[in-house]
N, C-alpha and C positions, 0 to 999 in steps of 0.2 A: 456577430461576435462582439462582446462588450468586455472591456478590461477596466478594473478599478481597484483601489486599495481600500482595505478595511482596517480599522483599529482593533487589534486583538487584545491589547493590554497597554498600559501607559508606556509610550515610547516604542511600541511594536506595531509596525504596519505590514500587512500581508498583501501581496499581489494576488489578484484573482482574475479569472477569465470565465465568461459564460457563453455558451453556444446553445442554439436551439430555441424553440418557442418559449418565451418567458411565462406563458400560461400553462405549459406542460409540467408534469410532476418533476420536482427538482431531484437531481442525482449528483451527489458530491463525491469526487474522486480524491482519495487520500493516498499519496505516494509514500515510498519507503524512506529510510534514513539517508540523509545527505542529498536527497533527490528533489529536483525542481518539479513543479507540476507538469512541465513539458516532458517528463518521463512517461506520461500517458500519451502515446502516439496520436497524432492528429487523426489518422484513419480510424482508430478505435473510438476516439472522442466523437467524430462525425457520425459513426455508425450508431452510437448511443444517443446522439442528439436528434436522431430521426423521431424519437418518441419522448425525449426528456429535455428539460433545461439542464444542461450538463455544466457543472462547475469544476474547474481544476484550479489549484492554487499552489503558491510556493510556501513551504514551511519557513518559519524563521530560520535564519542562517543558511538559506538556499535562494537561488534565483534572484529576483528583484525585491524580496522581502527583507526586513530589517535584520542585520547581523549584530548580535549583542552578547553572544555567549562568553567571549573572553573577558568582557567587563562585568557582565551580570549573568553568571551561570544559572541554568534553570533545569528542572527535572523533565524527563520524558513526558510525564503526565501533563505538563503544560502544553505540549503539542496536541494532546487530545482536547484540551480546553480551547486551543486555537481553532480546531475544526468547528466547534460550536460557535465560536466568535465569528467565523466566516458566515455561517448561516444567519447569525444575528445581524451582521453588517450588511448583508444582502436582503434582509427582510424576509427570510424564508423560515416558516414555522416548523416544517417537517420535510425530511428529504430521505431518499434512498442513499445509502452509503456503500461505497466500494473501496476497500482498502487492500493495498498490496504490501507484503513484507512488514516492516514496521508500521506502515499504514493500516495493515490488518489488525495489528495490536491496538492502534489508536481507535480503530473502528469498534473493537470490542470494549474499550474503555467508555466510549460514548454510548454504546448499547447498554452497558451496565449502569452508568451514572446518569444518563439523560435519555432513557428509552422513549420519553414523550416526544423527542425530536426526530425519531427514526422511523421511517416507513418500512424499510427492509435493510438487511445487511448482506453484503457479499464479501467473502474473505478469501484472499488470493495469496499463496506463497507465504503463509504465516503459521504460527503455532498458538495453541490455546493458552490463555492467561488463567489457567486452572490447575489445581493440584489433583484433580480426579484422575485415577489411573485409566489407561487404555485397555479396553477389553478386546483381546485378539479374537480372530474367527473361531479358534478352538476353545474360547471361554477363559483363557489365561488372563489374569490381571497383571498388566505391566506398569510399574511406577513410571511417572513422567521422566524421571532422571535416567531411566534405562532405554528411552526411545532413541532412535538413531540420531547422531549429531551431524554437524556441518561437514561436508565432504572435505577431505584433506587438501584437494587442489584449490578449493575456495579459501581455506584457512591460510594456505601458502601465499596466495595473492594478497590477502588482507594483512599478512604479517610484514609485508614489505614497507619500509619507512616511506612516508609521504615526502617527496622532494619536488621542488619546482625546477624542472629542467626545460621549461618553455612550453608554448602552446602545442606544438606538434608532438612532443614527447608525452604531454598530458593526454592528448587524443589517443595516442597509441596505448597508453596505460588503461584508459577507459574502455577501449575496444577489446583489449585482452581480458579485462574484468568481465565484460558482457559475454565473451566467448566461454569463459568458465561457468558463468551463471546460466547460460543457455542450456546446459546439460548436453548429453551425448546422443540425443535421439533425432532432433531436427537439424537440418543443415544450418550452418552459421553464415550469415550475410555480413561480411566485414564492412562493406560500403554502406549498408543500411544503418548500422549502429554508429559508424563514423559520421554520417550525415546527421543523425539524431543528436549526438553529443556536440557536434559543431553548432547546431541550432541552440542547444542549451547554453553553450559557452557564450554565443552572441547575445542571447537573452539575458544572461547573468551579467555580462560586461567584464568578466574575468575568467581565465582558465584555472585559477587556483581553487582547489576544492576545500571546503570546510570540513573539519573533523568534529564539529560541535556535538552532533548527535551521538557519536561514538564515545564521547567523554561525559555526556549528560548522565545524571543519576537515574538509574532504571529501577529503583526500588518502589514499593507500594503499587505495583501494577497487577497483582493477582486479584481476580474477581470470580473466584470459583463459584460461590453461591449465587451471585447476581446473574452470571451467565447461564448457570443451570436452570434458573427460574425465569429467564426472560421470555416474553411473548413476541419479541420482534422476529418476524420471518427471516430465516438465515439460510444463505446458500454458501457452501464451501466448495471451492474449486480444487480438485485433485490434479496434481501435475506429476506424472510418472517419472519424469527426469529431474525432478526438483532436487538441487544439491545443498540447499541451505536448511530446509525443513523436509527431509526426505520422507517418503511413505514409511510408516502409516500416520504421520502427523496430521494430514488432512482429515483422516477418519477419526483420529482422537479428538480433533477440534469439533467435528460434527457430533460426537458423543457427548462432549462437554457443554454444548450450547443447547438451550431450549429443551432440557430433559432428554437429550439425544434425538430431538426432532428436526435438526438441521438437515437440509438436502445436500447431497454430494453429486457434483458433476465432474467427470474426468475430461480434461482437454488433452487429446492424443499428442504425445511427444513433448508436451510443455515442460520447461524447466523453471528457472527463477528469472525469466525475462519475457518481454512482450514482442517477439519477432512477428512479421506480417502473417506467418502461417497460423498464428493463434488468434488474430484479431476477429475473424468471422465467427468461429465457434465460441469464443469468449463473449463477444457482444450478444450473440444469440442466447447463450445461457443466462446472461444478466437480464436481457429484455424479457425472457420467459419468466424469470423470477420476479422482476418488478411488476410485470403485468398481473401476476397472480396475487401480489401483495398490495395492489392499489386500494385505497380506502373506499 
């Protein structure tokens, strides 16, 4: 395992970690909003590192990376440029990309804007950056704005004001957040997510969560035509218990990318979280996809 910082932009340093054979195909993991790279669980990273040089990193304003938003606000699209900067800083010409939640949107931006840097893309728990309608199984055309929205229980948790009530209260808040995101199909392991978030807090050096990504400008993210015409091999993970981008968002995403040629793999019971029960099937789906996409 190797850790180092890369310069993403003037005054912006990003923490990175690499695991696996440095001569193996690179695989870049891109986490969601406000999430440290350690949001990718060690067990999942190690499973992927059996065949890849796996890179995870902290977005700006998370983990050990530079926090600047309050002094120098930036748009969400800058976070996609940061992903390319990580590859540049580590001397990697092309990589497989795996993005979750906001990370899945950032992956789409890189696929659309820098396809020459991408060997394959895997999109998890996200929605299409496309205005193309969803074609339902009966042939009905459904406008994007009419697809199911975020589950009320998630919106309720997100609506609570962020207050610093100390480390233990923050841990309780994060575990409750994961409980809601986990969905209602797989058992929820309180201790697992508490340990994960304790590690992230220790890694970050503070229990105070940033709200930078929630406040960042999210305009200019649509890439309808670029995604429809991409040649990048794309896998979409379908999660039946997904509460943030519920079904059929995954299938709409698969229709919107590569002329509808993206593959879809369903992970049984999965929601908008990465509990141990999904590590094995998710790693296998990603490895099968990247094996097929090797140059």
